[in-house]
Chimera marker file (.cmm) of the C-alpha trace (Angstrom):
<marker_set name="trace">
<marker id="1" x="16.953" y="-12.462" z="3.140" r="1" g="1" b="0" radius="0.5"/>
<marker id="2" x="14.859" y="-15.118" z="1.400" r="1" g="1" b="0" radius="0.5"/>
<marker id="3" x="11.174" y="-14.775" z="0.877" r="1" g="1" b="0" radius="0.5"/>
<marker id="4" x="10.501" y="-17.265" z="3.718" r="1" g="1" b="0" radius="0.5"/>
<marker id="5" x="12.736" y="-15.300" z="6.021" r="1" g="1" b="0" radius="0.5"/>
<marker id="6" x="10.784" y="-12.107" z="5.217" r="1" g="1" b="0" radius="0.5"/>
<marker id="7" x="7.560" y="-13.953" z="5.957" r="1" g="1" b="0" radius="0.5"/>
<marker id="8" x="8.918" y="-15.208" z="9.343" r="1" g="1" b="0" radius="0.5"/>
<marker id="9" x="10.321" y="-11.731" z="10.134" r="1" g="1" b="0" radius="0.5"/>
<marker id="10" x="6.812" y="-10.150" z="9.573" r="1" g="1" b="0" radius="0.5"/>
<marker id="11" x="5.077" y="-13.135" z="11.435" r="1" g="1" b="0" radius="0.5"/>
<marker id="12" x="7.141" y="-12.930" z="14.431" r="1" g="1" b="0" radius="0.5"/>
<marker id="13" x="5.886" y="-9.344" z="15.019" r="1" g="1" b="0" radius="0.5"/>
<marker id="14" x="2.144" y="-9.806" z="14.314" r="1" g="1" b="0" radius="0.5"/>
<marker id="15" x="1.400" y="-13.255" z="15.433" r="1" g="1" b="0" radius="0.5"/>
<marker id="16" x="0.610" y="-12.332" z="18.978" r="1" g="1" b="0" radius="0.5"/>
<marker id="17" x="-1.337" y="-9.247" z="18.146" r="1" g="1" b="0" radius="0.5"/>
<marker id="18" x="-5.001" y="-10.224" z="18.239" r="1" g="1" b="0" radius="0.5"/>
<marker id="19" x="-6.587" y="-7.366" z="16.128" r="1" g="1" b="0" radius="0.5"/>
<marker id="20" x="-5.418" y="-5.343" z="13.112" r="1" g="1" b="0" radius="0.5"/>
<marker id="21" x="-7.103" y="-2.403" z="11.504" r="1" g="1" b="0" radius="0.5"/>
<marker id="22" x="-8.222" y="-3.228" z="7.991" r="1" g="1" b="0" radius="0.5"/>
<marker id="23" x="-8.065" y="-0.178" z="5.671" r="1" g="1" b="0" radius="0.5"/>
<marker id="24" x="-10.162" y="-0.177" z="2.478" r="1" g="1" b="0" radius="0.5"/>
<marker id="25" x="-10.998" y="2.280" z="-0.167" r="1" g="1" b="0" radius="0.5"/>
<marker id="26" x="-14.724" y="3.058" z="-0.029" r="1" g="1" b="0" radius="0.5"/>
<marker id="27" x="-16.920" y="3.791" z="-3.120" r="1" g="1" b="0" radius="0.5"/>
<marker id="28" x="-16.603" y="7.506" z="-2.626" r="1" g="1" b="0" radius="0.5"/>
<marker id="29" x="-12.697" y="7.293" z="-2.558" r="1" g="1" b="0" radius="0.5"/>
<marker id="30" x="-12.246" y="7.740" z="1.227" r="1" g="1" b="0" radius="0.5"/>
<marker id="31" x="-10.146" y="5.478" z="3.353" r="1" g="1" b="0" radius="0.5"/>
<marker id="32" x="-11.983" y="3.575" z="6.175" r="1" g="1" b="0" radius="0.5"/>
<marker id="33" x="-10.390" y="1.298" z="8.898" r="1" g="1" b="0" radius="0.5"/>
<marker id="34" x="-12.070" y="-1.359" z="10.791" r="1" g="1" b="0" radius="0.5"/>
<marker id="35" x="-10.766" y="-3.694" z="13.448" r="1" g="1" b="0" radius="0.5"/>
<marker id="36" x="-10.534" y="-7.241" z="12.264" r="1" g="1" b="0" radius="0.5"/>
<marker id="37" x="-8.847" y="-10.438" z="13.479" r="1" g="1" b="0" radius="0.5"/>
<marker id="38" x="-6.347" y="-12.564" z="11.458" r="1" g="1" b="0" radius="0.5"/>
<marker id="39" x="-6.995" y="-16.073" z="12.759" r="1" g="1" b="0" radius="0.5"/>
<marker id="40" x="-4.116" y="-18.052" z="11.123" r="1" g="1" b="0" radius="0.5"/>
<marker id="41" x="-1.246" y="-19.733" z="12.895" r="1" g="1" b="0" radius="0.5"/>
<marker id="42" x="1.425" y="-19.050" z="10.220" r="1" g="1" b="0" radius="0.5"/>
<marker id="43" x="2.144" y="-16.547" z="7.514" r="1" g="1" b="0" radius="0.5"/>
<marker id="44" x="3.356" y="-17.364" z="3.989" r="1" g="1" b="0" radius="0.5"/>
<marker id="45" x="2.501" y="-14.283" z="2.149" r="1" g="1" b="0" radius="0.5"/>
<marker id="46" x="-1.261" y="-14.197" z="2.593" r="1" g="1" b="0" radius="0.5"/>
<marker id="47" x="-3.573" y="-13.246" z="5.557" r="1" g="1" b="0" radius="0.5"/>
<marker id="48" x="-7.121" y="-14.348" z="6.013" r="1" g="1" b="0" radius="0.5"/>
<marker id="49" x="-10.050" y="-12.580" z="7.748" r="1" g="1" b="0" radius="0.5"/>
<marker id="50" x="-13.635" y="-13.970" z="8.160" r="1" g="1" b="0" radius="0.5"/>
<marker id="51" x="-16.351" y="-11.548" z="7.077" r="1" g="1" b="0" radius="0.5"/>
<marker id="52" x="-19.866" y="-11.357" z="5.764" r="1" g="1" b="0" radius="0.5"/>
<marker id="53" x="-20.311" y="-11.089" z="2.005" r="1" g="1" b="0" radius="0.5"/>
<marker id="54" x="-22.528" y="-8.038" z="2.475" r="1" g="1" b="0" radius="0.5"/>
<marker id="55" x="-20.332" y="-6.255" z="4.996" r="1" g="1" b="0" radius="0.5"/>
<marker id="56" x="-18.831" y="-2.819" z="4.180" r="1" g="1" b="0" radius="0.5"/>
<marker id="57" x="-15.316" y="-4.143" z="4.018" r="1" g="1" b="0" radius="0.5"/>
<marker id="58" x="-16.364" y="-6.888" z="1.606" r="1" g="1" b="0" radius="0.5"/>
<marker id="59" x="-18.191" y="-4.361" z="-0.545" r="1" g="1" b="0" radius="0.5"/>
<marker id="60" x="-15.163" y="-2.042" z="-0.538" r="1" g="1" b="0" radius="0.5"/>
<marker id="61" x="-12.851" y="-4.931" z="-1.585" r="1" g="1" b="0" radius="0.5"/>
<marker id="62" x="-15.007" y="-5.714" z="-4.539" r="1" g="1" b="0" radius="0.5"/>
<marker id="63" x="-14.797" y="-2.196" z="-5.691" r="1" g="1" b="0" radius="0.5"/>
<marker id="64" x="-11.002" y="-1.848" z="-4.940" r="1" g="1" b="0" radius="0.5"/>
<marker id="65" x="-8.634" y="-4.636" z="-3.975" r="1" g="1" b="0" radius="0.5"/>
<marker id="66" x="-5.976" y="-2.315" z="-2.503" r="1" g="1" b="0" radius="0.5"/>
<marker id="67" x="-5.979" y="-2.626" z="1.296" r="1" g="1" b="0" radius="0.5"/>
<marker id="68" x="-3.822" y="-1.981" z="4.318" r="1" g="1" b="0" radius="0.5"/>
<marker id="69" x="-3.489" y="-3.838" z="7.687" r="1" g="1" b="0" radius="0.5"/>
<marker id="70" x="-1.958" y="-2.120" z="10.624" r="1" g="1" b="0" radius="0.5"/>
<marker id="71" x="-0.963" y="-4.032" z="13.807" r="1" g="1" b="0" radius="0.5"/>
<marker id="72" x="0.096" y="-2.220" z="17.046" r="1" g="1" b="0" radius="0.5"/>
<marker id="73" x="1.250" y="-3.655" z="20.296" r="1" g="1" b="0" radius="0.5"/>
<marker id="74" x="1.844" y="-0.690" z="22.679" r="1" g="1" b="0" radius="0.5"/>
<marker id="75" x="3.122" y="-2.891" z="25.504" r="1" g="1" b="0" radius="0.5"/>
<marker id="76" x="6.082" y="-4.047" z="23.233" r="1" g="1" b="0" radius="0.5"/>
<marker id="77" x="6.293" y="-0.945" z="21.151" r="1" g="1" b="0" radius="0.5"/>
<marker id="78" x="5.715" y="-2.867" z="17.963" r="1" g="1" b="0" radius="0.5"/>
<marker id="79" x="4.063" y="-1.359" z="14.975" r="1" g="1" b="0" radius="0.5"/>
<marker id="80" x="3.607" y="-3.048" z="11.558" r="1" g="1" b="0" radius="0.5"/>
<marker id="81" x="1.827" y="-1.748" z="8.435" r="1" g="1" b="0" radius="0.5"/>
<marker id="82" x="1.106" y="-4.132" z="5.673" r="1" g="1" b="0" radius="0.5"/>
<marker id="83" x="-0.358" y="-3.392" z="2.299" r="1" g="1" b="0" radius="0.5"/>
<marker id="84" x="-1.555" y="-5.691" z="-0.549" r="1" g="1" b="0" radius="0.5"/>
<marker id="85" x="-4.277" y="-6.953" z="-2.814" r="1" g="1" b="0" radius="0.5"/>
<marker id="86" x="-7.554" y="-8.352" z="-1.199" r="1" g="1" b="0" radius="0.5"/>
<marker id="87" x="-10.111" y="-10.798" z="-2.677" r="1" g="1" b="0" radius="0.5"/>
<marker id="88" x="-13.125" y="-12.445" z="-1.346" r="1" g="1" b="0" radius="0.5"/>
<marker id="89" x="-13.121" y="-16.301" z="-1.320" r="1" g="1" b="0" radius="0.5"/>
<marker id="90" x="-15.285" y="-19.055" z="-0.137" r="1" g="1" b="0" radius="0.5"/>
<marker id="91" x="-12.724" y="-21.807" z="0.701" r="1" g="1" b="0" radius="0.5"/>
<marker id="92" x="-14.519" y="-24.390" z="2.793" r="1" g="1" b="0" radius="0.5"/>
<marker id="93" x="-11.233" y="-26.230" z="3.783" r="1" g="1" b="0" radius="0.5"/>
<marker id="94" x="-9.597" y="-23.037" z="4.837" r="1" g="1" b="0" radius="0.5"/>
<marker id="95" x="-12.647" y="-21.952" z="6.836" r="1" g="1" b="0" radius="0.5"/>
<marker id="96" x="-12.784" y="-25.227" z="8.572" r="1" g="1" b="0" radius="0.5"/>
<marker id="97" x="-9.112" y="-24.941" z="9.556" r="1" g="1" b="0" radius="0.5"/>
<marker id="98" x="-9.409" y="-21.346" z="10.853" r="1" g="1" b="0" radius="0.5"/>
<marker id="99" x="-12.777" y="-21.723" z="12.456" r="1" g="1" b="0" radius="0.5"/>
<marker id="100" x="-12.961" y="-20.905" z="16.208" r="1" g="1" b="0" radius="0.5"/>
<marker id="101" x="-15.729" y="-20.205" z="18.793" r="1" g="1" b="0" radius="0.5"/>
<marker id="102" x="-14.993" y="-16.497" z="18.395" r="1" g="1" b="0" radius="0.5"/>
<marker id="103" x="-15.925" y="-16.747" z="14.702" r="1" g="1" b="0" radius="0.5"/>
<marker id="104" x="-19.084" y="-18.608" z="15.572" r="1" g="1" b="0" radius="0.5"/>
<marker id="105" x="-20.111" y="-15.602" z="17.743" r="1" g="1" b="0" radius="0.5"/>
<marker id="106" x="-20.358" y="-13.633" z="14.530" r="1" g="1" b="0" radius="0.5"/>
<marker id="107" x="-21.837" y="-16.440" z="12.267" r="1" g="1" b="0" radius="0.5"/>
<marker id="108" x="-24.119" y="-18.527" z="14.525" r="1" g="1" b="0" radius="0.5"/>
<marker id="109" x="-25.158" y="-20.589" z="11.358" r="1" g="1" b="0" radius="0.5"/>
<marker id="110" x="-21.563" y="-21.876" z="11.413" r="1" g="1" b="0" radius="0.5"/>
<marker id="111" x="-19.592" y="-22.797" z="8.170" r="1" g="1" b="0" radius="0.5"/>
<marker id="112" x="-22.966" y="-23.206" z="6.395" r="1" g="1" b="0" radius="0.5"/>
<marker id="113" x="-23.877" y="-19.518" z="6.683" r="1" g="1" b="0" radius="0.5"/>
<marker id="114" x="-24.516" y="-18.233" z="3.095" r="1" g="1" b="0" radius="0.5"/>
<marker id="115" x="-23.052" y="-14.919" z="3.977" r="1" g="1" b="0" radius="0.5"/>
<marker id="116" x="-19.595" y="-16.261" z="5.189" r="1" g="1" b="0" radius="0.5"/>
<marker id="117" x="-16.631" y="-15.447" z="3.199" r="1" g="1" b="0" radius="0.5"/>
<marker id="118" x="-12.988" y="-14.909" z="3.821" r="1" g="1" b="0" radius="0.5"/>
<marker id="119" x="-10.936" y="-11.865" z="2.976" r="1" g="1" b="0" radius="0.5"/>
<marker id="120" x="-7.604" y="-12.948" z="1.437" r="1" g="1" b="0" radius="0.5"/>
<marker id="121" x="-4.855" y="-10.452" z="1.582" r="1" g="1" b="0" radius="0.5"/>
<marker id="122" x="-1.865" y="-11.111" z="-0.500" r="1" g="1" b="0" radius="0.5"/>
<marker id="123" x="0.756" y="-8.941" z="1.245" r="1" g="1" b="0" radius="0.5"/>
<marker id="124" x="3.223" y="-6.969" z="-1.065" r="1" g="1" b="0" radius="0.5"/>
<marker id="125" x="4.837" y="-4.506" z="1.285" r="1" g="1" b="0" radius="0.5"/>
<marker id="126" x="5.478" y="-4.537" z="5.064" r="1" g="1" b="0" radius="0.5"/>
<marker id="127" x="6.902" y="-1.714" z="7.140" r="1" g="1" b="0" radius="0.5"/>
<marker id="128" x="7.581" y="-2.014" z="10.753" r="1" g="1" b="0" radius="0.5"/>
<marker id="129" x="8.894" y="-0.090" z="13.810" r="1" g="1" b="0" radius="0.5"/>
<marker id="130" x="10.271" y="-1.865" z="16.812" r="1" g="1" b="0" radius="0.5"/>
<marker id="131" x="11.136" y="0.321" z="19.819" r="1" g="1" b="0" radius="0.5"/>
<marker id="132" x="13.863" y="-1.631" z="21.608" r="1" g="1" b="0" radius="0.5"/>
<marker id="133" x="14.613" y="0.816" z="24.394" r="1" g="1" b="0" radius="0.5"/>
<marker id="134" x="12.819" y="0.770" z="27.799" r="1" g="1" b="0" radius="0.5"/>
<marker id="135" x="10.367" y="3.646" z="28.581" r="1" g="1" b="0" radius="0.5"/>
<marker id="136" x="12.768" y="5.632" z="30.666" r="1" g="1" b="0" radius="0.5"/>
<marker id="137" x="15.431" y="5.578" z="27.951" r="1" g="1" b="0" radius="0.5"/>
<marker id="138" x="12.860" y="6.602" z="25.362" r="1" g="1" b="0" radius="0.5"/>
<marker id="139" x="11.926" y="9.610" z="27.503" r="1" g="1" b="0" radius="0.5"/>
<marker id="140" x="15.509" y="10.490" z="27.986" r="1" g="1" b="0" radius="0.5"/>
<marker id="141" x="16.214" y="10.312" z="24.162" r="1" g="1" b="0" radius="0.5"/>
<marker id="142" x="13.120" y="12.446" z="23.401" r="1" g="1" b="0" radius="0.5"/>
<marker id="143" x="14.270" y="14.952" z="26.018" r="1" g="1" b="0" radius="0.5"/>
<marker id="144" x="17.777" y="15.101" z="24.516" r="1" g="1" b="0" radius="0.5"/>
<marker id="145" x="16.289" y="15.462" z="21.001" r="1" g="1" b="0" radius="0.5"/>
<marker id="146" x="14.215" y="18.421" z="22.176" r="1" g="1" b="0" radius="0.5"/>
<marker id="147" x="17.267" y="20.104" z="23.476" r="1" g="1" b="0" radius="0.5"/>
<marker id="148" x="19.684" y="19.189" z="20.515" r="1" g="1" b="0" radius="0.5"/>
<marker id="149" x="17.143" y="19.507" z="17.730" r="1" g="1" b="0" radius="0.5"/>
<marker id="150" x="18.375" y="16.017" z="16.567" r="1" g="1" b="0" radius="0.5"/>
<marker id="151" x="15.721" y="13.346" z="16.088" r="1" g="1" b="0" radius="0.5"/>
<marker id="152" x="16.051" y="10.389" z="18.449" r="1" g="1" b="0" radius="0.5"/>
<marker id="153" x="16.969" y="6.942" z="17.481" r="1" g="1" b="0" radius="0.5"/>
<marker id="154" x="14.347" y="4.737" z="18.870" r="1" g="1" b="0" radius="0.5"/>
<marker id="155" x="14.875" y="1.170" z="17.642" r="1" g="1" b="0" radius="0.5"/>
<marker id="156" x="14.535" y="-0.526" z="14.291" r="1" g="1" b="0" radius="0.5"/>
<marker id="157" x="12.490" y="0.806" z="11.317" r="1" g="1" b="0" radius="0.5"/>
<marker id="158" x="12.437" y="-1.350" z="8.073" r="1" g="1" b="0" radius="0.5"/>
<marker id="159" x="10.415" y="-1.504" z="4.930" r="1" g="1" b="0" radius="0.5"/>
<marker id="160" x="10.449" y="-4.665" z="2.908" r="1" g="1" b="0" radius="0.5"/>
<marker id="161" x="8.779" y="-5.787" z="-0.407" r="1" g="1" b="0" radius="0.5"/>
<marker id="162" x="7.374" y="-9.198" z="-0.577" r="1" g="1" b="0" radius="0.5"/>
<link id1="1" id2="2" r="1" g="1" b="0" radius="0.2"/>
<link id1="2" id2="3" r="1" g="1" b="0" radius="0.2"/>
<link id1="3" id2="4" r="1" g="1" b="0" radius="0.2"/>
<link id1="4" id2="5" r="1" g="1" b="0" radius="0.2"/>
<link id1="5" id2="6" r="1" g="1" b="0" radius="0.2"/>
<link id1="6" id2="7" r="1" g="1" b="0" radius="0.2"/>
<link id1="7" id2="8" r="1" g="1" b="0" radius="0.2"/>
<link id1="8" id2="9" r="1" g="1" b="0" radius="0.2"/>
<link id1="9" id2="10" r="1" g="1" b="0" radius="0.2"/>
<link id1="10" id2="11" r="1" g="1" b="0" radius="0.2"/>
<link id1="11" id2="12" r="1" g="1" b="0" radius="0.2"/>
<link id1="12" id2="13" r="1" g="1" b="0" radius="0.2"/>
<link id1="13" id2="14" r="1" g="1" b="0" radius="0.2"/>
<link id1="14" id2="15" r="1" g="1" b="0" radius="0.2"/>
<link id1="15" id2="16" r="1" g="1" b="0" radius="0.2"/>
<link id1="16" id2="17" r="1" g="1" b="0" radius="0.2"/>
<link id1="17" id2="18" r="1" g="1" b="0" radius="0.2"/>
<link id1="18" id2="19" r="1" g="1" b="0" radius="0.2"/>
<link id1="19" id2="20" r="1" g="1" b="0" radius="0.2"/>
<link id1="20" id2="21" r="1" g="1" b="0" radius="0.2"/>
<link id1="21" id2="22" r="1" g="1" b="0" radius="0.2"/>
<link id1="22" id2="23" r="1" g="1" b="0" radius="0.2"/>
<link id1="23" id2="24" r="1" g="1" b="0" radius="0.2"/>
<link id1="24" id2="25" r="1" g="1" b="0" radius="0.2"/>
<link id1="25" id2="26" r="1" g="1" b="0" radius="0.2"/>
<link id1="26" id2="27" r="1" g="1" b="0" radius="0.2"/>
<link id1="27" id2="28" r="1" g="1" b="0" radius="0.2"/>
<link id1="28" id2="29" r="1" g="1" b="0" radius="0.2"/>
<link id1="29" id2="30" r="1" g="1" b="0" radius="0.2"/>
<link id1="30" id2="31" r="1" g="1" b="0" radius="0.2"/>
<link id1="31" id2="32" r="1" g="1" b="0" radius="0.2"/>
<link id1="32" id2="33" r="1" g="1" b="0" radius="0.2"/>
<link id1="33" id2="34" r="1" g="1" b="0" radius="0.2"/>
<link id1="34" id2="35" r="1" g="1" b="0" radius="0.2"/>
<link id1="35" id2="36" r="1" g="1" b="0" radius="0.2"/>
<link id1="36" id2="37" r="1" g="1" b="0" radius="0.2"/>
<link id1="37" id2="38" r="1" g="1" b="0" radius="0.2"/>
<link id1="38" id2="39" r="1" g="1" b="0" radius="0.2"/>
<link id1="39" id2="40" r="1" g="1" b="0" radius="0.2"/>
<link id1="40" id2="41" r="1" g="1" b="0" radius="0.2"/>
<link id1="41" id2="42" r="1" g="1" b="0" radius="0.2"/>
<link id1="42" id2="43" r="1" g="1" b="0" radius="0.2"/>
<link id1="43" id2="44" r="1" g="1" b="0" radius="0.2"/>
<link id1="44" id2="45" r="1" g="1" b="0" radius="0.2"/>
<link id1="45" id2="46" r="1" g="1" b="0" radius="0.2"/>
<link id1="46" id2="47" r="1" g="1" b="0" radius="0.2"/>
<link id1="47" id2="48" r="1" g="1" b="0" radius="0.2"/>
<link id1="48" id2="49" r="1" g="1" b="0" radius="0.2"/>
<link id1="49" id2="50" r="1" g="1" b="0" radius="0.2"/>
<link id1="50" id2="51" r="1" g="1" b="0" radius="0.2"/>
<link id1="51" id2="52" r="1" g="1" b="0" radius="0.2"/>
<link id1="52" id2="53" r="1" g="1" b="0" radius="0.2"/>
<link id1="53" id2="54" r="1" g="1" b="0" radius="0.2"/>
<link id1="54" id2="55" r="1" g="1" b="0" radius="0.2"/>
<link id1="55" id2="56" r="1" g="1" b="0" radius="0.2"/>
<link id1="56" id2="57" r="1" g="1" b="0" radius="0.2"/>
<link id1="57" id2="58" r="1" g="1" b="0" radius="0.2"/>
<link id1="58" id2="59" r="1" g="1" b="0" radius="0.2"/>
<link id1="59" id2="60" r="1" g="1" b="0" radius="0.2"/>
<link id1="60" id2="61" r="1" g="1" b="0" radius="0.2"/>
<link id1="61" id2="62" r="1" g="1" b="0" radius="0.2"/>
<link id1="62" id2="63" r="1" g="1" b="0" radius="0.2"/>
<link id1="63" id2="64" r="1" g="1" b="0" radius="0.2"/>
<link id1="64" id2="65" r="1" g="1" b="0" radius="0.2"/>
<link id1="65" id2="66" r="1" g="1" b="0" radius="0.2"/>
<link id1="66" id2="67" r="1" g="1" b="0" radius="0.2"/>
<link id1="67" id2="68" r="1" g="1" b="0" radius="0.2"/>
<link id1="68" id2="69" r="1" g="1" b="0" radius="0.2"/>
<link id1="69" id2="70" r="1" g="1" b="0" radius="0.2"/>
<link id1="70" id2="71" r="1" g="1" b="0" radius="0.2"/>
<link id1="71" id2="72" r="1" g="1" b="0" radius="0.2"/>
<link id1="72" id2="73" r="1" g="1" b="0" radius="0.2"/>
<link id1="73" id2="74" r="1" g="1" b="0" radius="0.2"/>
<link id1="74" id2="75" r="1" g="1" b="0" radius="0.2"/>
<link id1="75" id2="76" r="1" g="1" b="0" radius="0.2"/>
<link id1="76" id2="77" r="1" g="1" b="0" radius="0.2"/>
<link id1="77" id2="78" r="1" g="1" b="0" radius="0.2"/>
<link id1="78" id2="79" r="1" g="1" b="0" radius="0.2"/>
<link id1="79" id2="80" r="1" g="1" b="0" radius="0.2"/>
<link id1="80" id2="81" r="1" g="1" b="0" radius="0.2"/>
<link id1="81" id2="82" r="1" g="1" b="0" radius="0.2"/>
<link id1="82" id2="83" r="1" g="1" b="0" radius="0.2"/>
<link id1="83" id2="84" r="1" g="1" b="0" radius="0.2"/>
<link id1="84" id2="85" r="1" g="1" b="0" radius="0.2"/>
<link id1="85" id2="86" r="1" g="1" b="0" radius="0.2"/>
<link id1="86" id2="87" r="1" g="1" b="0" radius="0.2"/>
<link id1="87" id2="88" r="1" g="1" b="0" radius="0.2"/>
<link id1="88" id2="89" r="1" g="1" b="0" radius="0.2"/>
<link id1="89" id2="90" r="1" g="1" b="0" radius="0.2"/>
<link id1="90" id2="91" r="1" g="1" b="0" radius="0.2"/>
<link id1="91" id2="92" r="1" g="1" b="0" radius="0.2"/>
<link id1="92" id2="93" r="1" g="1" b="0" radius="0.2"/>
<link id1="93" id2="94" r="1" g="1" b="0" radius="0.2"/>
<link id1="94" id2="95" r="1" g="1" b="0" radius="0.2"/>
<link id1="95" id2="96" r="1" g="1" b="0" radius="0.2"/>
<link id1="96" id2="97" r="1" g="1" b="0" radius="0.2"/>
<link id1="97" id2="98" r="1" g="1" b="0" radius="0.2"/>
<link id1="98" id2="99" r="1" g="1" b="0" radius="0.2"/>
<link id1="99" id2="100" r="1" g="1" b="0" radius="0.2"/>
<link id1="100" id2="101" r="1" g="1" b="0" radius="0.2"/>
<link id1="101" id2="102" r="1" g="1" b="0" radius="0.2"/>
<link id1="102" id2="103" r="1" g="1" b="0" radius="0.2"/>
<link id1="103" id2="104" r="1" g="1" b="0" radius="0.2"/>
<link id1="104" id2="105" r="1" g="1" b="0" radius="0.2"/>
<link id1="105" id2="106" r="1" g="1" b="0" radius="0.2"/>
<link id1="106" id2="107" r="1" g="1" b="0" radius="0.2"/>
<link id1="107" id2="108" r="1" g="1" b="0" radius="0.2"/>
<link id1="108" id2="109" r="1" g="1" b="0" radius="0.2"/>
<link id1="109" id2="110" r="1" g="1" b="0" radius="0.2"/>
<link id1="110" id2="111" r="1" g="1" b="0" radius="0.2"/>
<link id1="111" id2="112" r="1" g="1" b="0" radius="0.2"/>
<link id1="112" id2="113" r="1" g="1" b="0" radius="0.2"/>
<link id1="113" id2="114" r="1" g="1" b="0" radius="0.2"/>
<link id1="114" id2="115" r="1" g="1" b="0" radius="0.2"/>
<link id1="115" id2="116" r="1" g="1" b="0" radius="0.2"/>
<link id1="116" id2="117" r="1" g="1" b="0" radius="0.2"/>
<link id1="117" id2="118" r="1" g="1" b="0" radius="0.2"/>
<link id1="118" id2="119" r="1" g="1" b="0" radius="0.2"/>
<link id1="119" id2="120" r="1" g="1" b="0" radius="0.2"/>
<link id1="120" id2="121" r="1" g="1" b="0" radius="0.2"/>
<link id1="121" id2="122" r="1" g="1" b="0" radius="0.2"/>
<link id1="122" id2="123" r="1" g="1" b="0" radius="0.2"/>
<link id1="123" id2="124" r="1" g="1" b="0" radius="0.2"/>
<link id1="124" id2="125" r="1" g="1" b="0" radius="0.2"/>
<link id1="125" id2="126" r="1" g="1" b="0" radius="0.2"/>
<link id1="126" id2="127" r="1" g="1" b="0" radius="0.2"/>
<link id1="127" id2="128" r="1" g="1" b="0" radius="0.2"/>
<link id1="128" id2="129" r="1" g="1" b="0" radius="0.2"/>
<link id1="129" id2="130" r="1" g="1" b="0" radius="0.2"/>
<link id1="130" id2="131" r="1" g="1" b="0" radius="0.2"/>
<link id1="131" id2="132" r="1" g="1" b="0" radius="0.2"/>
<link id1="132" id2="133" r="1" g="1" b="0" radius="0.2"/>
<link id1="133" id2="134" r="1" g="1" b="0" radius="0.2"/>
<link id1="134" id2="135" r="1" g="1" b="0" radius="0.2"/>
<link id1="135" id2="136" r="1" g="1" b="0" radius="0.2"/>
<link id1="136" id2="137" r="1" g="1" b="0" radius="0.2"/>
<link id1="137" id2="138" r="1" g="1" b="0" radius="0.2"/>
<link id1="138" id2="139" r="1" g="1" b="0" radius="0.2"/>
<link id1="139" id2="140" r="1" g="1" b="0" radius="0.2"/>
<link id1="140" id2="141" r="1" g="1" b="0" radius="0.2"/>
<link id1="141" id2="142" r="1" g="1" b="0" radius="0.2"/>
<link id1="142" id2="143" r="1" g="1" b="0" radius="0.2"/>
<link id1="143" id2="144" r="1" g="1" b="0" radius="0.2"/>
<link id1="144" id2="145" r="1" g="1" b="0" radius="0.2"/>
<link id1="145" id2="146" r="1" g="1" b="0" radius="0.2"/>
<link id1="146" id2="147" r="1" g="1" b="0" radius="0.2"/>
<link id1="147" id2="148" r="1" g="1" b="0" radius="0.2"/>
<link id1="148" id2="149" r="1" g="1" b="0" radius="0.2"/>
<link id1="149" id2="150" r="1" g="1" b="0" radius="0.2"/>
<link id1="150" id2="151" r="1" g="1" b="0" radius="0.2"/>
<link id1="151" id2="152" r="1" g="1" b="0" radius="0.2"/>
<link id1="152" id2="153" r="1" g="1" b="0" radius="0.2"/>
<link id1="153" id2="154" r="1" g="1" b="0" radius="0.2"/>
<link id1="154" id2="155" r="1" g="1" b="0" radius="0.2"/>
<link id1="155" id2="156" r="1" g="1" b="0" radius="0.2"/>
<link id1="156" id2="157" r="1" g="1" b="0" radius="0.2"/>
<link id1="157" id2="158" r="1" g="1" b="0" radius="0.2"/>
<link id1="158" id2="159" r="1" g="1" b="0" radius="0.2"/>
<link id1="159" id2="160" r="1" g="1" b="0" radius="0.2"/>
<link id1="160" id2="161" r="1" g="1" b="0" radius="0.2"/>
<link id1="161" id2="162" r="1" g="1" b="0" radius="0.2"/>
</marker_set>
C-alpha cells in the first residue's frame, strides 16, 4: 500500500466517529484520556483538535509529545487506536477552515480567543479491529471458542506504520 492508501484506509474507519479519546502523559507520568473531537474532513497523516492553551491536555503535550487517540464505534464494531507526536499550533487559516458552531460553544470569543490553539497530531502508527460478523455469528463463535478452547476469528485486525 502507498502512504496515501494507508491514510485512506484509516480515514474510512474514523471519519464518521465523532469523538476520540485523547491519551496524554501527565507530569507525574500517568496516562490520562479525555474525549475530544477531530473536526477535519480528510486525513493526510495529521489530525487536528481545538483546545485551550491552558487546558490539561495542552499542558501535558508541552511536557511530552507522545499521545494516543482511540476511536470506537460499537454499532459497527470498529475500533481504531492511533499513536503519534503532538504539538500545539496557532494556525489561523486552519482554525478558520475547521471552525464550527460546536467549537464556538467552547470558545465564545471565536477565533480571536487568546486561549485558542490546535493540537496537531502527526500519526505514526495505526491499529484497528473490524468485526465483520453479525452479532448472532459473534455469539456463536464465542460459544464455540469457549467449548473448543480455540480463540474465535472475529474479523480483521491490522497494525500499520505511517
